[in-house]
C-alpha positions as CSV (number, residue, x, y, z in Angstrom):
1,M,-19.0,-39.3,17.9
2,V,-22.1,-37.8,16.1
3,V,-21.9,-36.5,12.6
4,P,-25.1,-34.8,11.3
5,T,-25.2,-34.7,7.5
6,L,-27.5,-34.2,4.6
7,G,-25.0,-35.9,2.3
8,R,-24.5,-32.8,0.1
9,R,-20.7,-32.8,0.4
10,M,-19.7,-36.4,0.0
11,K,-16.0,-35.7,-0.6
12,H,-15.8,-33.6,2.6
13,L,-17.9,-36.1,4.5
14,S,-15.5,-38.9,3.6
15,L,-12.5,-36.8,4.8
16,C,-14.4,-36.1,8.0
17,L,-15.2,-39.7,8.7
18,E,-11.6,-40.8,7.8
19,S,-10.3,-38.3,10.4
20,I,-12.5,-39.9,13.0
21,A,-11.9,-43.5,12.0
22,S,-8.1,-43.0,12.2
23,Q,-8.1,-41.9,15.8
24,E,-6.3,-44.0,18.4
25,A,-9.5,-44.4,20.4
26,D,-12.5,-46.7,20.7
27,V,-15.0,-44.6,18.8
28,D,-18.7,-45.4,18.2
29,L,-19.3,-43.4,15.0
30,V,-22.9,-42.3,14.4
31,L,-24.2,-40.5,11.3
32,V,-27.5,-38.8,11.6
33,A,-28.8,-38.5,8.1
34,P,-31.7,-39.0,5.7
35,K,-32.1,-42.5,4.3
36,S,-29.5,-42.8,1.5
37,A,-27.7,-45.8,0.1
38,E,-24.6,-43.6,-0.6
39,I,-24.4,-42.2,3.0
40,E,-25.0,-45.6,4.5
41,A,-22.2,-47.0,2.3
42,V,-19.7,-44.4,3.4
43,A,-20.8,-44.9,7.0
44,V,-20.2,-48.6,6.8
45,H,-16.9,-48.1,5.1
46,H,-15.7,-46.1,8.1
47,S,-17.2,-48.6,10.6
48,G,-20.0,-46.2,11.5
49,R,-23.7,-46.7,11.8
50,L,-26.7,-44.6,10.6
51,V,-29.4,-43.0,12.7
52,P,-32.5,-41.6,10.8
53,D,-32.7,-37.8,10.7
54,P,-35.6,-36.8,12.9
55,L,-36.2,-33.8,10.7
56,R,-35.9,-31.3,13.6
57,G,-33.0,-29.3,12.3
58,I,-29.4,-29.8,13.3
59,S,-30.1,-29.5,17.0
60,G,-32.7,-32.3,16.7
61,A,-30.2,-34.4,14.7
62,L,-27.6,-33.9,17.5
63,N,-30.0,-35.0,20.2
64,A,-31.0,-38.1,18.1
65,G,-27.3,-39.0,17.8
66,F,-26.7,-38.5,21.5
67,A,-29.8,-40.6,22.3
68,A,-28.3,-43.4,20.2
69,A,-25.2,-43.7,22.4
70,L,-24.4,-47.3,23.3
71,E,-24.7,-48.5,26.9
72,G,-21.5,-47.7,28.7
73,T,-20.6,-44.7,26.6
74,E,-18.8,-42.2,28.8
75,Y,-17.9,-39.3,26.4
76,V,-19.7,-37.7,23.5
77,A,-18.9,-35.2,20.8
78,W,-20.1,-34.0,17.4
79,L,-18.3,-32.9,14.3
80,G,-19.6,-31.1,11.2
81,D,-19.6,-33.2,8.1
82,D,-17.0,-31.0,6.4
83,D,-14.7,-30.6,9.5
84,M,-11.9,-32.9,10.6
85,L,-10.3,-34.2,13.8
86,S,-6.5,-33.8,14.1
87,P,-4.4,-36.9,14.6
88,G,-4.4,-37.9,18.3
89,S,-7.3,-35.6,19.1
90,L,-9.5,-38.1,20.9
91,A,-6.6,-39.7,22.7
92,A,-5.7,-36.2,24.1
93,T,-9.3,-35.2,25.0
94,T,-10.3,-38.5,26.6
95,A,-7.1,-38.5,28.7
96,T,-7.8,-35.0,29.9
97,L,-11.4,-35.8,31.0
98,D,-10.1,-39.0,32.6
99,A,-7.6,-36.9,34.6
100,H,-10.2,-34.2,35.5
101,P,-13.2,-36.0,36.9
102,R,-14.9,-32.7,37.7
103,A,-14.6,-31.4,34.2
104,S,-17.7,-31.5,31.9
105,L,-16.0,-30.5,28.7
106,V,-12.5,-30.2,27.2
107,Y,-11.6,-28.1,24.2
108,G,-8.5,-27.1,22.4
109,W,-7.1,-25.1,19.5
110,C,-8.7,-25.3,16.1
111,D,-7.4,-24.7,12.6
112,Y,-9.6,-22.7,10.2
113,I,-9.2,-24.0,6.7
114,D,-10.7,-23.1,3.3
115,D,-12.7,-25.3,1.0
116,D,-9.5,-26.9,-0.4
117,G,-8.0,-27.5,3.0
118,T,-5.5,-24.6,3.0
119,L,-4.8,-23.2,6.5
120,I,-6.2,-19.7,7.0
121,F,-5.4,-19.2,10.7
122,T,-5.4,-21.1,14.0
123,N,-7.7,-20.3,16.9
124,R,-5.5,-20.8,20.0
125,A,-8.3,-20.6,22.6
126,G,-7.0,-20.7,26.1
127,H,-8.6,-21.0,29.6
128,M,-10.0,-17.5,29.4
129,A,-12.1,-18.4,26.4
130,G,-14.2,-20.8,28.6
131,R,-14.5,-18.3,31.4
132,T,-15.7,-15.3,29.3
133,I,-18.3,-16.9,27.0
134,T,-21.2,-15.4,29.1
135,F,-20.4,-11.9,28.1
136,A,-17.8,-12.0,25.3
137,P,-17.6,-13.6,21.8
138,N,-17.6,-17.3,22.0
139,L,-14.0,-18.4,21.1
140,V,-14.4,-21.9,22.5
141,P,-14.1,-24.1,19.3
142,Q,-16.8,-26.7,19.1
143,P,-14.8,-28.9,16.6
144,G,-12.5,-31.1,18.6
145,S,-14.3,-30.6,21.9
146,L,-15.3,-33.6,24.0
147,M,-18.1,-33.8,26.6
148,R,-19.0,-36.1,29.4
149,L,-22.2,-37.8,28.3
150,E,-23.8,-37.9,31.8
151,D,-23.5,-34.1,32.0
152,V,-25.0,-33.6,28.5
153,Q,-27.9,-35.8,29.6
154,A,-28.2,-34.0,32.9
155,V,-28.6,-30.6,31.3
156,G,-31.2,-31.8,28.8
157,G,-29.1,-32.1,25.6
158,V,-29.1,-29.5,22.8
159,D,-31.8,-26.8,22.8
160,E,-33.8,-27.6,19.6
161,Q,-35.2,-24.1,19.5
162,L,-31.7,-22.8,18.5
163,S,-30.4,-22.8,15.0
164,Y,-26.9,-21.4,15.3
165,S,-25.8,-21.0,18.9
166,M,-26.7,-24.5,20.2
167,D,-23.0,-25.1,21.1
168,L,-22.7,-21.9,23.1
169,D,-25.9,-22.7,25.0
170,L,-24.8,-26.2,25.7
171,F,-21.4,-25.0,26.9
172,L,-22.9,-22.5,29.3
173,R,-25.1,-25.2,30.8
174,L,-22.3,-27.7,31.0
175,R,-20.2,-25.1,32.8
176,Q,-22.8,-25.2,35.6
177,R,-22.1,-28.9,36.0
178,G,-18.3,-28.8,35.8
179,R,-15.1,-27.2,34.6
180,L,-14.4,-26.4,30.9
181,V,-10.7,-27.5,30.4
182,A,-8.5,-26.0,27.7
183,L,-5.8,-28.0,25.9
184,P,-2.9,-26.1,24.2
185,R,-2.9,-28.2,21.0
186,V,-4.8,-28.3,17.7
187,L,-7.7,-30.8,18.0
188,A,-9.6,-30.2,14.8
189,S,-10.0,-28.2,11.6
190,F,-13.1,-26.1,10.8
191,R,-13.8,-25.6,7.2
192,W,-14.6,-21.9,6.5
193,H,-16.5,-21.7,3.2
194,P,-19.5,-19.8,1.8
195,D,-21.8,-22.8,2.4
196,S,-21.2,-23.1,6.1
197,T,-24.1,-22.0,8.3
198,T,-22.2,-19.5,10.4
199,V,-20.8,-17.8,7.4
200,Q,-24.2,-17.5,5.5
201,A,-26.1,-16.3,8.6
202,E,-23.6,-14.1,10.4
203,E,-26.1,-11.5,11.8
204,A,-28.8,-14.0,12.7
205,S,-26.1,-16.1,14.5
206,A,-24.8,-13.2,16.4
207,E,-28.3,-12.1,17.5
208,E,-29.1,-15.6,18.7
209,A,-25.9,-15.9,20.6
210,D,-26.6,-12.7,22.5
211,R,-30.1,-13.9,23.4
212,V,-28.5,-17.1,24.7
213,R,-26.0,-15.2,26.8
214,M,-28.7,-13.1,28.4
215,R,-30.6,-16.2,29.4
216,Y,-27.9,-16.9,31.9
217,M,-27.5,-13.4,33.3
218,A,-29.3,-11.6,36.1
219,P,-32.0,-9.3,34.7
220,W,-30.0,-6.2,35.5
221,A,-26.9,-7.7,33.9
222,A,-28.9,-8.6,30.8
223,R,-30.1,-5.0,30.4
224,V,-26.6,-3.7,30.7
225,Y,-25.3,-6.3,28.3
226,G,-28.0,-5.4,25.8
227,L,-26.3,-1.9,25.5
228,A,-22.7,-2.9,26.1
229,R,-22.5,-5.8,23.6
230,W,-21.8,-3.7,20.5
231,P,-18.0,-3.3,20.9
232,G,-17.7,-7.0,21.2
233,R,-19.9,-7.5,18.2
234,W,-17.9,-5.1,16.1
235,A,-14.7,-6.8,17.2
236,L,-16.1,-10.1,16.1
237,R,-17.1,-8.7,12.7
238,L,-13.5,-7.4,12.3
239,V,-12.1,-10.8,13.0
240,K,-14.5,-12.5,10.6
241,W,-13.7,-9.9,7.9
242,R,-10.0,-10.7,8.3
243,V,-10.7,-14.4,8.0
244,R,-12.7,-13.9,4.8
245,R,-10.0,-11.6,3.4
246,R,-7.3,-14.1,4.2
247,A,-9.3,-16.9,2.7
248,A,-9.9,-14.8,-0.5
249,L,-6.1,-14.1,-0.7
250,E,-5.3,-17.8,-0.4
251,R,-7.6,-18.6,-3.4
252,Q,-5.9,-16.0,-5.6
253,P,-3.3,-17.5,-8.1
254,L,0.3,-16.5,-7.6
255,P,1.9,-14.2,-10.2
256,V,4.0,-15.9,-12.9
257,G,7.4,-16.9,-11.5
258,Q,6.3,-17.1,-7.9
259,G,4.8,-20.6,-8.0
260,D,7.9,-22.2,-6.4
261,A,8.5,-19.6,-3.7
262,G,7.1,-21.8,-1.0
263,P,5.0,-20.6,2.0
264,T,5.6,-17.2,3.4
265,S,7.0,-16.7,6.9
266,G,4.9,-15.3,9.7
267,G,1.8,-17.4,9.2
268,P,-1.6,-16.7,10.7
269,G,-1.7,-16.5,14.5
270,G,-4.4,-17.4,17.0
271,Q,-7.4,-15.3,17.6
272,N,-8.1,-14.6,21.3
């Protein structure tokens, strides 16, 4: 399990590593980070090891982490330093890949949480999410997903020319090697906050994702997609606007007298 980090969110990093260390699985935890006594201490505390950051961006950090896999490693994944695995996540994903030898990747549902850990909504990605990523918004959650290491190595790892859509690109190449299997359960939590890369660079991320998709299309299909992509782009903007609005509402204090009312019914549903 690779965790790239700059050590800027130590509280969230500790929560992330605790969620990995508490899994009922044999995990080789690898932090890819700049040299830091504080980061090394938190890595050791959670039975992890440190790999020097190669200073080639997050994609380069991921490749460095994958390259550090111990001999005999069968499965690999990565997790953002402010995200978390759900209890039982790795037991479920490893069992699924064990049961589907032709699968290259397994993914599941993902909770979106705010900076304080409050649930915003749950992405209940199903099998169609993995089948439509070539031409539709990528709804396959990267947090909680697990890949077969030999397949990651066979497709050349992460494209270090990409800054935002390296997961989409890798998923598309892995799909050429084997099935993408969906699990109907929450496998991880993604922390949605103003500092996250995808929130800060929404337009750049969307443009890069479209360029990635068109790589894997026939020339005629890429030309058509270049014109037809805008409804999907607008739909994705609407979803993100709703997420931001819900997150903002969660942060607002309750009116006086409503502090003991408890959670409201009809919580956030999945986004498919």
